[in-house]
C-alpha positions as CSV (number, residue, x, y, z in Angstrom):
1,M,23.3,-57.3,-72.0
2,N,19.5,-58.0,-71.7
3,R,19.0,-54.7,-69.8
4,L,21.0,-52.8,-72.5
5,S,18.9,-54.0,-75.4
6,P,15.5,-52.4,-74.4
7,L,17.2,-49.2,-73.3
8,L,18.9,-48.8,-76.7
9,F,15.8,-49.8,-78.6
10,A,13.6,-47.3,-76.7
11,S,16.1,-44.5,-77.2
12,L,16.2,-45.1,-80.9
13,V,12.3,-45.2,-81.1
14,L,12.0,-41.9,-79.3
15,A,14.8,-40.3,-81.3
16,S,13.5,-41.3,-84.7
17,P,10.4,-39.1,-84.9
18,L,12.4,-36.3,-83.4
19,C,15.0,-36.4,-86.0
20,A,12.4,-36.8,-88.8
21,Q,10.5,-33.6,-87.6
22,R,10.8,-30.6,-89.8
23,P,12.8,-27.8,-88.3
24,Q,10.7,-25.3,-86.2
25,Q,11.6,-21.8,-84.9
26,Q,11.9,-21.0,-81.2
27,P,9.9,-17.9,-80.0
28,Q,12.0,-14.7,-80.1
29,Q,12.0,-12.0,-77.5
30,E,10.4,-8.7,-78.8
31,I,12.9,-6.0,-79.7
32,A,12.6,-2.4,-80.5
33,T,11.9,-1.7,-84.1
34,S,14.8,-0.9,-86.4
35,A,12.5,0.6,-89.1
36,T,13.2,4.1,-90.4
37,P,11.1,6.2,-92.9
38,T,13.5,5.1,-95.6
39,S,13.9,1.5,-94.7
40,W,12.5,-0.7,-97.6
41,E,12.7,-3.8,-95.5
42,E,9.6,-2.7,-93.4
43,V,6.0,-2.4,-94.6
44,N,4.8,1.1,-93.7
45,F,2.0,3.3,-95.1
46,V,1.2,6.9,-96.1
47,T,-1.1,8.7,-93.8
48,N,-4.7,7.6,-94.1
49,Q,-3.8,5.1,-96.9
50,A,-3.9,1.3,-97.2
51,V,-1.9,0.9,-100.4
52,I,1.4,-0.9,-100.1
53,V,4.2,1.4,-101.3
54,D,7.3,-0.2,-99.9
55,G,8.6,-3.5,-98.5
56,F,7.9,-5.5,-101.7
57,P,11.1,-7.6,-101.8
58,S,10.5,-8.8,-98.3
59,L,6.9,-9.5,-98.9
60,L,7.8,-11.5,-102.1
61,R,10.4,-13.5,-100.2
62,M,7.8,-14.1,-97.4
63,A,5.4,-15.3,-100.0
64,E,7.9,-17.6,-101.5
65,L,8.7,-19.2,-98.0
66,L,5.1,-19.7,-97.1
67,K,4.2,-21.1,-100.5
68,A,7.0,-23.7,-100.1
69,H,5.7,-24.6,-96.6
70,P,1.9,-24.7,-96.5
71,D,1.9,-26.1,-93.0
72,Y,3.1,-22.8,-91.6
73,K,0.6,-20.0,-90.7
74,V,1.2,-16.2,-90.9
75,T,-0.5,-13.6,-88.7
76,I,-0.8,-10.0,-90.0
77,V,-1.8,-7.2,-87.7
78,G,-2.3,-3.7,-89.0
79,H,-1.6,-0.6,-87.1
80,A,-2.2,3.2,-87.3
81,D,-0.5,6.2,-85.8
82,Q,-2.0,8.1,-82.8
83,R,-3.8,10.7,-84.8
84,G,-7.5,10.6,-85.6
85,S,-10.5,8.8,-84.1
86,T,-10.5,5.3,-82.7
87,R,-13.2,4.1,-85.1
88,L,-11.5,5.4,-88.3
89,N,-8.0,4.1,-87.2
90,Q,-9.5,0.7,-86.5
91,S,-10.9,0.5,-90.0
92,L,-7.7,1.9,-91.5
93,S,-5.5,-0.8,-89.7
94,E,-7.8,-3.6,-90.9
95,R,-7.5,-2.4,-94.5
96,R,-3.7,-2.3,-94.2
97,A,-3.6,-5.8,-92.9
98,N,-6.0,-7.0,-95.7
99,A,-3.8,-5.2,-98.4
100,V,-0.8,-7.4,-97.3
101,S,-2.9,-10.5,-97.2
102,Q,-4.1,-10.0,-100.7
103,L,-0.6,-9.4,-101.9
104,L,0.7,-12.7,-100.4
105,Q,-2.3,-14.6,-101.9
106,K,-1.6,-13.0,-105.2
107,Y,1.9,-14.5,-105.1
108,G,0.9,-18.0,-104.1
109,V,0.0,-18.1,-100.3
110,S,-3.0,-19.9,-99.4
111,A,-5.9,-18.0,-97.8
112,G,-6.0,-20.7,-95.1
113,Q,-2.5,-19.8,-94.1
114,I,-3.3,-16.1,-93.3
115,T,-5.0,-14.5,-90.4
116,A,-5.4,-10.6,-90.8
117,S,-6.6,-8.1,-88.2
118,G,-6.1,-4.6,-87.1
119,Q,-5.4,-2.9,-83.7
120,G,-6.0,0.6,-84.8
121,K,-4.0,3.1,-82.7
122,T,-4.0,1.1,-79.5
123,A,-0.5,-0.5,-79.8
124,P,2.0,2.1,-81.1
125,E,5.6,0.7,-81.5
126,V,7.0,4.1,-80.4
127,Q,5.4,6.9,-78.3
128,G,6.7,9.9,-80.1
129,R,4.5,12.2,-82.3
130,D,7.2,13.5,-84.6
131,Q,7.1,12.5,-88.3
132,N,9.5,9.6,-88.0
133,S,7.6,8.0,-85.0
134,L,4.2,8.5,-86.7
135,F,5.7,6.9,-89.9
136,V,6.9,3.9,-87.8
137,N,3.5,3.3,-86.2
138,R,1.8,3.2,-89.6
139,R,2.7,-0.4,-90.1
140,V,1.8,-4.0,-90.2
141,A,3.4,-6.6,-87.9
142,I,3.9,-10.1,-89.2
143,T,4.6,-13.3,-87.3
144,V,4.8,-17.0,-88.5
145,T,3.5,-19.9,-86.5
146,A,5.1,-23.3,-87.0
147,P,3.0,-26.6,-87.1
148,D,3.7,-27.4,-83.4
149,G,2.5,-23.8,-82.3
150,T,5.9,-22.1,-81.9
151,Q,5.8,-18.5,-82.9
152,I,8.6,-17.2,-85.1
153,G,9.7,-13.5,-85.5
154,D,8.9,-10.3,-83.8
155,G,6.8,-8.6,-86.4
156,S,9.7,-7.5,-88.6
157,L,10.0,-9.1,-92.0
158,T,13.7,-9.1,-92.1
159,R,14.1,-10.5,-88.6
160,L,11.5,-13.1,-89.3
161,I,13.3,-14.5,-92.3
162,E,16.7,-14.5,-90.5
163,D,15.1,-16.2,-87.5
164,M,13.7,-19.0,-89.7
165,N,17.1,-19.6,-91.4
166,T,18.9,-19.7,-88.1
167,Y,16.5,-22.1,-86.5
168,L,16.7,-24.5,-89.5
169,R,20.5,-24.5,-89.3
170,T,20.4,-25.3,-85.7
171,Q,18.0,-28.2,-86.1
172,L,20.3,-29.5,-88.9
173,A,23.3,-29.5,-86.6
174,K,21.4,-31.5,-84.0
175,L,20.4,-34.0,-86.5
176,D,24.0,-34.5,-87.6
177,T,25.1,-34.9,-83.9
178,M,22.4,-37.5,-83.4
179,G,23.3,-39.4,-86.6
180,T,27.0,-39.6,-85.2
181,T,25.8,-40.9,-81.9
182,L,23.7,-43.6,-83.5
183,T,26.6,-44.7,-85.6
184,Q,28.8,-45.1,-82.5
185,M,26.0,-47.0,-80.7
186,Q,25.7,-49.3,-83.8
187,G,29.4,-50.0,-83.6
188,Q,29.2,-51.0,-80.0
189,L,26.2,-53.2,-80.6
190,G,28.1,-55.0,-83.4
191,Q,30.6,-56.3,-80.9
192,L,27.8,-58.3,-79.1
193,N,27.1,-61.7,-80.6
194,T,23.5,-62.4,-79.6
195,S,20.5,-62.9,-81.9
196,E,18.5,-60.4,-80.1
197,I,21.1,-57.6,-80.4
198,K,21.4,-58.4,-84.1
199,Q,17.7,-57.8,-84.5
200,D,18.0,-54.5,-82.7
201,T,20.9,-53.7,-84.8
202,T,18.9,-54.3,-88.0
203,Q,16.2,-52.0,-86.7
204,I,18.7,-49.3,-85.8
205,R,20.1,-49.5,-89.4
206,Q,16.7,-48.9,-90.9
207,D,16.0,-46.1,-88.4
208,T,19.3,-44.6,-89.3
209,T,18.6,-44.7,-93.1
210,S,15.4,-43.0,-92.4
211,I,17.1,-40.3,-90.4
212,K,19.6,-39.8,-93.2
213,Q,16.8,-39.4,-95.8
214,D,15.1,-36.8,-93.5
215,T,18.5,-35.1,-93.1
216,T,19.0,-34.8,-96.9
217,Q,15.4,-33.3,-97.2
218,I,16.1,-30.8,-94.4
219,R,19.4,-29.8,-96.2
220,Q,17.5,-29.2,-99.5
221,D,14.9,-27.1,-97.6
222,T,17.6,-25.2,-95.8
223,G,19.5,-24.4,-98.9
224,Q,16.2,-22.9,-100.4
225,L,15.6,-20.8,-97.3
226,V,19.2,-19.4,-97.1
227,Q,19.1,-18.3,-100.6
228,R,18.7,-14.6,-100.6
229,P,16.6,-13.0,-103.3
230,V,18.2,-10.9,-106.0
231,P,17.7,-7.2,-105.2
232,L,15.0,-5.7,-107.3
233,T,15.9,-3.0,-109.7
234,S,14.3,0.5,-109.5
235,E,12.2,-0.4,-112.5
236,Q,10.9,-3.6,-111.0
237,T,10.0,-2.0,-107.7
238,T,8.2,0.8,-109.6
239,A,6.3,-1.7,-111.7
240,I,5.2,-3.8,-108.5
241,A,4.1,-0.5,-106.9
242,H,2.0,0.5,-109.9
243,E,0.5,-3.0,-110.2
244,A,-0.6,-2.8,-106.5
245,A,-2.0,0.7,-106.9
246,D,-3.9,-0.3,-110.0
247,Y,-5.3,-3.3,-108.2
248,A,-6.5,-1.0,-105.4
249,L,-8.1,1.5,-107.7
250,T,-9.8,-1.3,-109.7
251,Q,-11.3,-2.7,-106.5
252,S,-12.5,0.7,-105.5
253,A,-14.1,1.2,-108.8
254,I,-15.9,-2.2,-108.7
255,R,-17.2,-1.5,-105.1
256,N,-18.4,2.1,-106.1
257,R,-19.6,1.8,-109.7
258,K,-21.7,4.8,-110.7
259,F,-24.3,5.0,-113.3
260,S,-25.7,8.0,-115.2
261,Q,-27.9,8.6,-118.2
262,I,-29.5,11.5,-120.1
263,G,-32.1,11.4,-122.9
264,F,-34.5,13.3,-125.2
265,A,-37.8,12.3,-126.9
266,G,-40.8,13.7,-128.8
267,G,-43.9,12.6,-130.4
268,P,-47.7,13.0,-130.9
269,N,-50.6,12.9,-128.3
270,F,-53.9,11.2,-129.0
271,G,-57.1,10.0,-127.3
272,G,-60.1,11.9,-125.8
273,G,-58.1,12.8,-122.6
274,R,-55.0,14.1,-124.3
275,I,-53.6,17.4,-122.9
276,G,-51.9,18.7,-126.0
277,D,-51.4,17.8,-129.7
278,Y,-47.7,16.8,-129.2
279,S,-45.2,16.3,-126.4
280,V,-41.5,16.6,-125.8
281,E,-39.4,15.2,-122.9
282,A,-35.9,15.5,-121.5
283,F,-34.7,13.4,-118.6
284,G,-31.5,12.6,-116.6
285,K,-30.6,10.0,-114.0
286,A,-27.8,9.2,-111.7
287,L,-26.9,6.4,-109.2
288,I,-24.2,6.9,-106.6
289,P,-23.2,3.8,-104.5
290,F,-21.6,4.1,-101.2
291,G,-20.7,1.6,-98.4
292,N,-18.9,-1.8,-98.9
293,G,-20.2,-5.3,-98.5
294,K,-19.1,-7.8,-95.9
295,T,-15.5,-7.8,-97.2
296,Q,-13.4,-5.1,-98.7
297,D,-13.6,-6.9,-102.2
298,Q,-17.5,-6.9,-102.2
299,P,-19.3,-4.0,-103.8
300,G,-21.4,-1.5,-102.0
301,T,-24.9,-2.3,-100.8
302,H,-26.5,1.2,-100.7
303,A,-26.9,3.9,-103.3
304,L,-28.4,7.5,-103.8
305,Q,-30.5,7.6,-106.9
306,I,-31.6,11.0,-108.4
307,D,-34.1,11.2,-111.3
308,G,-35.1,14.4,-113.1
309,D,-37.8,14.6,-115.9
310,W,-39.3,17.5,-117.8
311,L,-42.6,16.8,-119.8
312,Y,-44.0,19.5,-122.2
313,S,-47.3,19.0,-123.9
314,H,-48.1,21.7,-126.5
315,R,-51.5,23.5,-126.3
316,D,-54.1,22.0,-128.7
317,T,-56.1,25.1,-130.0
318,Q,-58.6,22.9,-131.7
319,R,-60.1,21.3,-128.5
320,N,-63.7,22.2,-128.2
321,A,-64.5,21.0,-124.7
322,L,-63.9,22.2,-121.2
323,N,-60.6,20.6,-120.6
324,V,-56.9,21.0,-120.0
325,S,-55.0,22.0,-123.2
326,G,-51.3,22.2,-122.7
327,A,-49.2,21.3,-119.7
328,Q,-45.6,21.2,-118.2
329,D,-44.3,18.9,-115.5
330,A,-41.0,19.4,-113.9
331,I,-40.5,16.1,-111.9
332,F,-37.6,15.5,-109.4
333,S,-37.1,12.4,-107.4
334,A,-34.3,11.5,-104.9
335,G,-34.0,8.5,-102.6
336,L,-32.0,5.6,-101.2
337,V,-31.7,2.2,-102.7
338,N,-30.5,-0.8,-100.7
339,R,-29.7,-4.3,-102.1
340,F,-30.0,-7.5,-100.1
341,G,-28.9,-10.4,-102.4
342,H,-31.3,-10.5,-105.2
343,V,-33.8,-8.0,-103.6
344,Q,-33.6,-4.2,-103.8
345,V,-35.7,-1.8,-101.8
346,G,-35.9,1.9,-102.8
347,T,-37.6,4.8,-100.9
348,F,-37.9,8.1,-102.8
349,A,-39.2,11.7,-102.2
350,Q,-40.9,13.0,-105.4
351,F,-41.8,16.5,-106.3
352,D,-43.7,17.8,-109.3
353,Y,-44.2,21.4,-110.3
354,V,-47.3,21.4,-112.6
355,S,-48.2,24.2,-115.0
356,L,-51.5,23.7,-117.0
357,N,-53.5,25.6,-119.6
358,L,-57.3,25.6,-119.2
359,N,-59.3,26.0,-122.4
360,N,-62.6,27.4,-121.0
361,F,-65.8,28.4,-122.9
362,L,-68.1,31.1,-121.5
363,A,-71.8,31.2,-121.6
364,S,-71.7,33.5,-124.5
365,G,-69.7,31.0,-126.5
366,A,-66.5,32.9,-126.2
367,R,-63.4,31.0,-125.5
368,Q,-60.8,32.0,-122.9
369,F,-57.4,30.5,-122.1
370,S,-56.2,30.6,-118.5
371,R,-53.1,29.2,-116.9
372,G,-52.4,27.9,-113.4
373,S,-49.6,26.1,-111.5
374,A,-49.2,24.1,-108.4
375,F,-46.4,22.2,-106.4
376,L,-47.1,18.7,-105.4
377,G,-45.1,16.2,-103.4
378,G,-45.3,12.5,-102.6
379,G,-43.4,9.5,-101.3
380,V,-42.5,6.3,-103.3
381,L,-41.7,2.8,-102.0
382,S,-40.4,0.2,-104.5
383,F,-39.5,-3.5,-104.1
384,N,-37.5,-5.2,-107.0
385,Y,-36.3,-8.7,-107.5
386,V,-33.1,-9.0,-109.6
387,M,-32.9,-12.0,-111.8
388,K,-30.9,-13.3,-114.8
389,G,-31.6,-11.0,-117.8
390,G,-34.0,-8.6,-116.0
391,M,-35.8,-7.2,-113.0
392,F,-39.4,-7.5,-111.6
393,G,-41.0,-5.2,-108.9
394,V,-43.9,-3.6,-107.2
395,F,-44.3,0.0,-106.1
396,G,-46.7,2.5,-104.4
397,A,-46.9,6.2,-104.0
398,K,-48.6,8.3,-101.5
399,G,-48.9,12.1,-101.6
400,F,-47.7,14.3,-98.6
401,T,-48.4,17.6,-100.4
402,D,-51.3,16.3,-102.0
403,S,-53.4,19.4,-103.0
404,S,-52.7,22.9,-104.2
405,T,-55.1,25.6,-105.4
406,F,-54.6,26.8,-108.9
407,T,-52.7,30.0,-109.1
408,N,-53.8,31.9,-112.1
409,T,-51.1,33.6,-114.2
410,G,-53.3,34.5,-117.1
411,T,-55.0,37.8,-117.9
412,T,-58.5,36.5,-117.2
413,P,-59.5,35.4,-113.7
414,L,-60.3,31.7,-113.2
415,V,-63.1,32.3,-110.7
416,T,-66.3,33.3,-112.4
417,P,-69.9,32.4,-111.6
418,L,-69.6,29.8,-114.4
419,F,-66.2,28.5,-113.4
420,P,-65.7,28.2,-109.6
421,T,-62.3,27.7,-107.9
422,Q,-60.3,24.8,-109.3
423,Y,-57.3,23.1,-107.8
424,I,-54.9,20.2,-108.4
425,R,-54.8,17.2,-106.2
426,Y,-52.1,14.5,-105.9
427,A,-53.4,11.0,-106.8
428,D,-52.0,7.9,-104.9
429,Q,-51.0,4.9,-107.1
430,A,-49.8,1.3,-106.9
431,G,-48.6,-1.0,-109.5
432,V,-46.0,-3.3,-110.9
433,N,-42.9,-2.9,-113.2
434,G,-40.4,-4.9,-115.0
435,A,-37.4,-4.9,-117.4
436,G,-36.0,-7.6,-119.6
437,T,-34.1,-8.2,-122.8
438,F,-34.8,-10.1,-126.1
439,R,-31.7,-10.5,-128.1
440,K,-30.1,-7.0,-128.0
441,V,-33.4,-5.2,-127.4
442,Q,-34.4,-4.1,-123.9
443,I,-38.0,-3.9,-123.0
444,E,-39.2,-1.9,-119.9
445,G,-42.8,-1.4,-118.8
446,S,-45.2,-0.8,-115.9
447,V,-49.0,-1.0,-115.1
448,A,-50.5,0.9,-112.2
449,F,-53.9,1.7,-110.8
450,V,-54.3,5.4,-109.9
451,K,-56.7,6.7,-107.1
452,R,-59.2,9.2,-108.3
453,H,-61.3,11.6,-106.2
454,R,-64.6,11.2,-108.2
455,A,-67.6,9.3,-107.1
456,G,-68.3,6.1,-109.1
457,A,-64.9,6.4,-110.9
458,D,-62.4,6.1,-108.1
459,Q,-59.7,4.3,-110.1
460,Q,-58.0,4.7,-113.4
461,P,-55.3,2.6,-115.1
462,S,-52.0,3.9,-116.1
463,A,-49.5,2.1,-118.2
464,S,-46.1,2.5,-120.1
465,L,-44.0,0.5,-122.5
466,K,-40.5,1.3,-123.6
467,V,-38.3,-0.5,-126.1
468,S,-34.6,0.6,-126.5
469,F,-32.0,-0.5,-128.9
470,G,-28.8,0.6,-130.5
471,P,-25.2,0.1,-131.5
472,S,-23.8,0.2,-128.0
473,D,-24.8,0.2,-124.3
474,T,-23.8,3.8,-124.1
475,M,-26.0,5.1,-126.9
476,Q,-29.5,3.8,-127.5
477,F,-32.5,4.7,-129.5
478,F,-35.9,4.1,-128.0
479,I,-39.6,4.0,-128.7
480,E,-42.0,4.7,-125.8
481,G,-45.8,4.8,-125.4
482,D,-47.9,5.5,-122.3
483,S,-51.5,6.0,-121.3
484,N,-52.5,8.7,-118.6
485,T,-48.9,9.8,-118.3
486,T,-49.5,12.2,-115.4
487,L,-53.0,13.9,-115.7
488,N,-56.1,11.9,-114.7
489,G,-58.7,13.2,-117.1
490,V,-62.3,12.3,-117.6
491,S,-61.2,10.0,-120.3
492,A,-57.9,8.4,-121.2
493,G,-55.0,10.3,-123.0
494,H,-52.2,8.6,-124.7
495,R,-48.6,9.6,-125.8
496,A,-46.2,8.0,-128.3
497,V,-42.5,9.3,-128.6
498,I,-39.2,8.3,-130.1
499,G,-35.9,9.4,-128.6
500,I,-32.2,8.8,-127.9
501,Q,-30.4,8.3,-124.6
502,F,-26.7,8.3,-123.6
503,G,-24.9,7.1,-120.5
504,N,-23.5,4.0,-118.7
505,W,-26.9,2.9,-117.4
506,T,-26.8,-0.9,-116.8
507,R,-28.6,-3.0,-119.3
508,A,-31.0,-5.5,-118.1
509,R,-29.1,-8.5,-119.7
510,N,-26.2,-7.6,-117.2
511,Y,-28.3,-7.5,-114.1
512,N,-27.4,-11.0,-112.9
513,D,-23.7,-10.4,-113.4
514,T,-23.7,-7.2,-111.2
515,Q,-23.4,-7.7,-107.4
516,G,-23.7,-4.0,-106.6
517,V,-26.7,-1.8,-106.3
518,L,-28.6,-1.3,-109.6
519,P,-30.8,1.6,-110.6
520,I,-34.6,1.1,-110.2
521,P,-37.5,2.6,-112.1
522,V,-39.4,5.4,-110.4
523,P,-43.0,5.9,-111.4
524,R,-44.2,9.3,-112.6
525,P,-46.5,11.3,-110.2
526,H,-50.3,11.5,-111.1
527,Y,-52.7,14.2,-110.3
528,E,-56.2,15.5,-111.4
529,V,-58.0,18.9,-111.7
530,L,-61.0,19.3,-109.3
531,T,-63.5,22.0,-108.5
532,R,-64.2,23.2,-105.0
């Protein structure tokens, strides 16, 4: 009798945690796929796409099971068919796995339960290259891992749910059998009339009660698992597919938000170095992002920015000095912008086709007007820091096509004994710029020092200030003033204009809320007229 008590007690102690353990699934042997192109139970994809178009009922049921059992983990592996390059198929398979992961999370599954990866085209389920075989290989394989490390399922959603239900029913049967055995042992122990056995019997009763409570909980969990979802109607399936497609399109739009703007302005010129009595301007800008961030949900970190600007200064016939009177600048800039957190770096190639009118006076006092043109080019490097409500930066410009001889298109030659050959030379510059908001008004400005090629006067300041306002972000009025806009004259010339601009150019007050690439200001080129 003394030998029997310890053995019985040890058996009960070892059996108690086994009976109280939640049911786990035994690993299943891999089987050949049963998926067909019309099987809604599988998750397959359209060629070169990562948008979920079928398998929604199974995925919703899977989400419900995982949400009810947060200690279970799910592994999602995306696959592609055998066509295409290894690199593109690897990226495509990862996006397919991430699409399923996002859908499960949308319906309550914790991100910590999910592991998503892709195997590209390296592990096709079938080897054929016919349409059905390729369709089967464009898939995701899903397995579930129990808390003890046991893997459940072979990658098929339907088989996975059936395996979990079967395993739980098996575990429940084992617990019922163990409860019957314990009851029999308890009856045998009741026949013994010793105080030690009575204590063991009391412990057995307590353990049996605990087992019964665990069994009741298992029955409840099993009842939830074996309930099959009501089949979705055609309208419900269509609505879920549209919602998933809209989500994918929205994420794509966020990651690749484009900006564009056009505008017109006009106003008077003044100051001793002015190049006309009034000026008009037309401009257009575009920013085209590309490339994603560290994850698929993050916006692009690179962009192509293009700026075009046409400046016209009307010839001032009242000027009475040897100077430029009337000019046209056709400016084009194109470059790459990269964002690193709050810092943006831009590199641009800039070109300027210059056409000038020269107001010359001969020795006899007669005045003659001549025209000339030149093509200039330079490179621009800009660093900008994005902050709440604005942006601040520094820039520099260096000419690579930095000088061009005047080409006369007038009726009178430019080269005379009094007027030797003249030419236009690109002027390097460096400065700072910034943008900010005050209430609903946006303020932008820049200050730069321009390199001149004159002894004793080798630098000249250039500045601009623009204030824009309006009823909406897509239509704005603005007032702008600048000094030494493009031409470096003997003395300073100034310009003041009013204008209107249209487009979805980001406002400075929204800079801090935007994680993607933002358009950055590009300085206008500068040049001066020199004599050989």
